[in-house]
KOLMIVEX-436384 format. One record per residue (C-alpha): chain; x, y, z. Coordinates in steps of 0.1 Angstrom, whole numbers, plus 5000, padded with zeros to 4 digits. Each point is the difference from the previous one (the first is absolute). Example, Ala and Ser with C-alpha at 12.3 -4.5 7.8 and 13.67 -1.06 7.14 Angstrom:
// KOLMIVEX-436384
node c:A&px:5123&py:4955&pz:5078 $
node c:A&px:5014&py:5034&pz:4993 $
***
This chain:
// KOLMIVEX-436384
node c:A&px:4958&py:4888&pz:5097 $
node c:A&px:5002&py:5031&pz:4972 $
node c:A&px:5025&py:5028&pz:5008 $
node c:A&px:4987&py:5036&pz:4998 $
node c:A&px:5014&py:5034&pz:4997 $
node c:A&px:4974&py:5026&pz:5012 $
node c:A&px:4998&py:5035&pz:4983 $
node c:A&px:5030&py:4994&pz:4976 $
node c:A&px:5004&py:5029&pz:4974 $
node c:A&px:4995&py:4987&pz:4965 $
node c:A&px:5023&py:5012&pz:4974 $
node c:A&px:4975&py:4997&pz:4971 $
node c:A&px:4974&py:5026&pz:5015 $
node c:A&px:5019&py:5014&pz:5030 $
node c:A&px:4969&py:4989&pz:5025 $
node c:A&px:5003&py:4975&pz:5025 $
node c:A&px:4988&py:4964&pz:5001 $
node c:A&px:4999&py:4969&pz:5021 $
node c:A&px:5025&py:4973&pz:4984 $
node c:A&px:5003&py:4966&pz:5005 $
node c:A&px:5014&py:4966&pz:4991 $
node c:A&px:4985&py:4964&pz:5008 $
node c:A&px:5035&py:4993&pz:5013 $
node c:A&px:5007&py:5002&pz:5037 $
node c:A&px:5026&py:5030&pz:4993 $
node c:A&px:5012&py:5030&pz:4980 $
node c:A&px:5034&py:4999&pz:4994 $
node c:A&px:5016&py:5037&pz:5003 $
node c:A&px:5018&py:5013&pz:4966 $
node c:A&px:4986&py:4973&pz:4981 $
node c:A&px:4982&py:5012&pz:4969 $
node c:A&px:4961&py:4994&pz:5000 $
node c:A&px:4977&py:5007&pz:4970 $
node c:A&px:4962&py:5006&pz:5002 $
node c:A&px:4971&py:5017&pz:4982 $
node c:A&px:4991&py:5035&pz:5014 $
node c:A&px:4965&py:5000&pz:5006 $
node c:A&px:4996&py:5036&pz:4994 $
node c:A&px:5018&py:5001&pz:4965 $
node c:A&px:4996&py:4964&pz:4988 $
node c:A&px:5041&py:5004&pz:4993 $
node c:A&px:5022&py:4970&pz:5008 $
node c:A&px:5027&py:5016&pz:5023 $
node c:A&px:5029&py:4987&pz:5024 $
node c:A&px:5015&py:5011&pz:5032 $
node c:A&px:5022&py:4988&pz:5026 $
node c:A&px:4987&py:4995&pz:5038 $
node c:A&px:5015&py:5027&pz:5023 $
node c:A&px:4979&py:4989&pz:5032 $
node c:A&px:4995&py:4966&pz:5017 $
node c:A&px:4968&py:4986&pz:4992 $
node c:A&px:4977&py:4984&pz:5026 $
node c:A&px:4987&py:4966&pz:5000 $
node c:A&px:4959&py:4999&pz:4995 $
node c:A&px:4974&py:4974&pz:4997 $
node c:A&px:4981&py:5018&pz:4975 $
node c:A&px:5011&py:5031&pz:4980 $
node c:A&px:4977&py:5030&pz:5002 $
node c:A&px:4974&py:5003&pz:4970 $
node c:A&px:5016&py:5018&pz:4973 $
node c:A&px:5036&py:4991&pz:5008 $
node c:A&px:5020&py:4999&pz:4967 $
node c:A&px:5020&py:4964&pz:4995 $
node c:A&px:5035&py:5000&pz:4994 $
node c:A&px:5024&py:4977&pz:4979 $
node c:A&px:5035&py:4997&pz:5009 $
node c:A&px:5020&py:5007&pz:4968 $
node c:A&px:5024&py:4971&pz:4986 $
node c:A&px:5037&py:5010&pz:5001 $
node c:A&px:5012&py:5007&pz:4965 $
node c:A&px:5029&py:4977&pz:4985 $
node c:A&px:5031&py:5019&pz:4997 $
node c:A&px:5003&py:5021&pz:4968 $
node c:A&px:4965&py:5004&pz:4990 $
***
């Protein structure tokens, strides 16, 4: 089931969005990347709150992609 963060502050525009992943959980402190629907800019953030599992994310929810760890020295 998708994991959903409701009404979360967006670092790109300052407004709140619903963010989701197709995975069943969003890991606190892990970096995620997304495209802000207001600005069209790629942005990133780390989840500070627990996500809830939902059958379907609300219409207009913003998909998150977990960032891959960078190799040391890059």
